[in-house]
N, C-alpha and C positions, 0 to 999 in steps of 0.2 A: 335177466335184469327185470326187476319189478318196476311198476309204475312209480313207486315212491322213491326209488333210488336215482341219484343224479349221476350223470356220466362223469368219469374221471378225466380231467383235462391234462394234457401233457405239460410237464413243467417247462417254464420258459428258461432259457439259458441266462444266467446273470451276466451283466456287462462286466468287463474287466475293471477291477478296482485300482485306481491310481495309487502310487506309492506315497504321494503327498497331496494334500488338499489344495496346494498352490503350485505354481510353476515359476522357476527362475529364468525361463526363456524370455528373450526380448519381445516387446510388443509396442505398437504405437502409443498406447495409453501409458505404458510404463515410461517410455522415452519422454513424452511431453510432460509427465508429472515431474520427472527429475529436472527437466529444463525449466519448469516453473519455479522449482526450489532454487536452481542456479540463478534465475532472474532475481529472486529475493536476496541472495547472497551478493550479487552485483549491486543491487540497490543499497544494501547496507554499506558496502565498501565505498560507494560513491558518496553516501551521506557522511561517512567518517572523514573522507578527504575534504569535502566541501565545507565542513564545519571549521576548518583551519583557515584563518585570515590574518595576513600580515603583509607589510610592504615587501618588495622584492629582496631576496637574499643576494649576497655577492655572487654566488654561483649562477643564479638566474640572470643577473645583470650581465655576466660574462657570456652566457649562452645566447641571450637575446642580442647582445651587441655583435657577437660573431655571426648570428643569423642575419642581422641587418647588413653587415658587411658582405655576406654572400648574396643577398638580394641586390645590393648596389652593384656588385660585380657580375650579375646575371649567372650566379652559380646555383646549383641545385643540391639540397641537402636537408637533413632533419632540422638543423638549426634555422635554415631559411623558411621551412614550414612553420616553425614556432614564431619566427619574426613576422610572417604574414598574418598569423593569428593575433599577434600583438598589435600590428597596425590596424587590424579590423575591429578587434574587441578589447584591446588593452591587455594588461597582464592577466586579467581573468580569463580571456580567451586562450592565451598560451598555456595557462594552468589547466584549463578544461581539455586542451589537446593532450597534455600529459595524463590526465585522468582517463581519457579514452584509451591510451596505450596500456595503462595498467589494468583497466577492465578487460581489454583484449587479451592481456597476458593471463588473467585469471580464467577467462573462457577457454583459452588454449590449454591451460593446465587441466581443466575439467575434461577436455576432449582426449588428451593423451593418457590421463589416468583411467578414464573409462575404457580406452582401448587396451591398456595394460591389465586392468583388473576388472572393475565393475562400476555401475553407476553409484552405488552407495559409497564406495571408496573415493570415487571422483568428487562427490559432493563434500565428503569430509575433507579432502585435500583442498578444495576451493574455499571452503569455509574457514579453515585454519590459515591459509595464505592471505585471505582478504582482511583479516584482523591483525596481521603483524604490523609492527611499527614501520617496517620498510615499505610495505604496500600502501599504507595510509599516507606516509610522508611523501613518497615518490608520486603518488597521485595528486598531490597538491603543490608540487614544485615544477616550474617550467625549466627543467634541466635535461641533460642528455641521458641520465640514468633510466627514466621510463622507456625511452626509445630502445635502449640496449636490452632491457629486460624483455620487452615485447618481441624483439627480433630473436633473442635466444629461445623464448617460448615458441615462436613460430618454427624455428629450426628443429627444436626437440619434437614438436608435434609432427612435422614432416617426416622425421626419422621413424617415429613410432607408427605413423599412419601408413607408411609404405613397407611395413615389415613383411607382408605376404606378396607384395608386388615383385616384378622382376628386379634384379639386383641394381640395375642402372637407375631405378626410380629414386634411390636415395639421394641422387644428385639434386633433387628439388630442394633439399635442405641447405645446400651450399650457399646460394645467394643471401639468404637471411643471416646465416652465420658470419659471412664475410662483411655484410653491412653492419652487423653488431660490433665487430671489431673495429670497423671504420668509425663508428660513433663513439665507442668507448674501448680504448686499447686493452683495458683489463679483462674484457670479455674473451680475449684469446686464452685465458686460463681455463675456460670452460669448454673449449673445443675438444680436448681429449675425452671429456665425458660424452660429448655427442658422438665421437668416433666409436668409443667402446659400447655406447648404447645402441648404435646402429648394428654392431655385430651381435649383441646379446638378444635383442628383440626378434631378430630374424633367425636365430639358431634353431628354434623349434620347427621352422618351415623350410629352411634351406640347408641346415646342417653345417658342414664345414665350408660351404660356399659363402656363409655369412662373413667369413674373414675377408673374402674378396670384396664384399660390400663395404666393409670398413676401409679397405685400401682405396676403393674408388672415392669414398668421401674424403679421405685424407689427401689424395692427389687434387681433388677439386678445391679443397680449402687451401692447400699449400701454394698452389700457383698464384692466385690473385693476391694472397697475403704477402708472399715474397715480392711480387712486383710492386705492390703498394708500399711496402716498407723500404724497398730499394729506391723508389722514385721520390717518396716524401720524407723518408727518414723516420726513425722511431724515437720518440721522446716520451719515456715513461712518466706518468703523472705521479706527483708526490703522494704519500699516504694521506688518507682522509684524517682530519683532526678528530681525535677521540673515537677512532674506528672500533676499538675494542668494546666501547660502551654499548653501541647498538648491537654488536654481536652477542654481548652478554644478555641483553634483553631478549634476543631471539633464541636463547638457549632452551627454553621450554619446548619450542617447536622442534628443535633438533633432537631433544631428548625423546619427544613423542615419536619422531621418525625412527630413532634408534630402537625404541620399544616395538614399533611396528615391524621393523626389519627383523628383529629377533623372533617375534611371533610368526612372521611369514616364513622364516627359515625353519622353524620347528614344525609348522603345519601349513599347508598350502591354502586350505579352505576351512571354514567353520562347520561344514557339512550340515547346513540347515536344510538342504534339499537332498534327499537320498540319491536321486539319479545323478547328482553331480559327482558321486564317487566314481562313475564310469568315465568321466572326462580325463583327458590326458594331463599328467603332471610333469612339468619341466624338470623336476628333480631338485633335490636339496642343494646340490652344488650350484645350480643356476640361480636358485632363490637367494642363497647366501651372497653370491657375487653381485646380483642386482642390488641387494640391500647395502652392501659395502660401497658400491659405486655411487648410488644416489645419496646416501648419508655422508660419505666421504667428500662429496662435492660441496656440501654445506660448510665444510671446515676450511675451504679455500679462502673465503672472505676473512675470517679472523686471523688465519695464519699470515696472509698477505696484507692485512690491515686495509681491507676494502669494505664497502657497504655490502651487507649480506643479502640484498634483495634477490640477486640471481641465484645464489647458493640455496636460499630457501625455496626458490622455484623448483629446483631439482629434488630437494628433500621432501617437498610437500606430498608426493604420492605415497611415500612410506609413512608419513605422518597421518595420511588418510587411513591407511591400514591400521595404524595404532589406535586411531579414534574408533574405527569399526570394531576391532577386537576388544577394546575397552567397553563398548556397548554390549557386546556379547551376542550369542546366537539368539535369534527371534527377539531382539531388543530386550534382553533380560535385564541389563543394567544401564538404562539410558541416562540416569542421573549422574553417573560417573563421567560420561562423555560431555554432558551439558556443563558440569562443574569445570572440567578442563577448558572447554571453549570459552566460558564466561571469564575465567582467570586470564586467558590469553587476550580476550577482548579488552579487559580492564588495563592490562599491561600495554597493549597497543595504543589505547586512547590516551593514557597518561604520558607515555613516552613520546608520542607524536606531538602532543601539545607542548611538551618541554622542548622538543626539537625545533618547533616553529618559533619559540620565544628565545632561541639562542643567538639571534642577531638583532642589532638595534632596530627599533621601530622608527621609520622615517616619515610617519604620517604628518607630524607637526611641521617638518621641513617642507613637505610637499604642499601643504596648505599655503605656506609663504610663497613658494615658487609659482603656484597657480595664480596667486594674486599679482605677482610681479611680471610673469612671463608675457602677457599681452602688452605691457608697457615698455618693453625693452627688446631690442634685437640682438643683444650681446649673447655670447655663448655662455651657457651655464656649466659647461664641462671643461675642465682643464685638460691639457694634452696628456694622454696616457691614463686618465682616470675613468672609471666605470661607475656610473651612478646607480643608485637603487631606485627604480621607478615606482610609481604608485600603481594601484590596481584598477583605475577607472579609465585608463587610456589617455587622459588629458596630459599626463606627464610622460608622454611617449618619447621614444628614442630620438625622433627628429628634432624635438625641442632642444635637446642637449648638444646637438652637433652644430658647429659654426659653419654655415654655408658661405 
């Protein structure tokens, strides 16, 4: 080697090249980013419900009157909780309590959908459910429906959250489901969905033992419900007036869920991340059954002429898949998903405003009552009648009762 020649250095080994420039694995930053988006969705849902203002509906008057009767009798129940809020903050306080229940239901929907699929699907499900007519209206009415929807969401979340836990852990879902039926008898129609869901979500982890998981949940639900029906009697509630109309307005969400179920049955993932191909696939049969179960639950409300809020709660995960597949891999077509969501938002806003204007506005009568109430000790309520109170608390339940 001469003085002018440079020594040849050994070649450095190249680091392994990743298959993709990004990772779909979970991380704290990813989790908190999606939680921030969820917070924006909840803020929009709250704003849509708070914009609705009107005097109490007949259903609200009945619910609050029953709650005050429970408070007077030292009973504990969801109606009594609403009555305490009415005593403290008036009708606005009772309606805010219902809004909290609906926001909790949306949060639980995000959590269970994230457990079933992914964060992106969970955000899509929460965003679609938050702008439906049922979610907006129930968040602005002090009735039993928001409580029942929240308890069903809590039971469904407990079923999905304990899919990998020991079989007996599914019993944590039983109290919420039983309470949901106690608040709203029609919630019993959704209990078979919870039982079948308990078997399906644990099939990948427990195999045939997941059938035993469903049996445990069935026994836990059947005992308290049978005892309650035997002790108190079962009085089915009459169908809701014009129940087919809100179900019709919810048809776009159900159609999106059916499209998502079809896309999920055909392909489990969009394969945006190549390493995801090595993940386990539950199989096409499992995917088809899950889609049929969740989308079929949304049809219970129109068939039985009930409010579709709880049914949309179960169909929302599949609707989230439909919204994600419409967006495409790597956000290829975001304008299509935005267009669908804006259409659903407009439908929800229009229909919720019409629903709130469907009963008489008693604000003029309340003004007269507020002027005359301090001047008289007579009862303003005839026996058996239920008044529609105002929203500021001054026309509260106590004024109407003749002591």
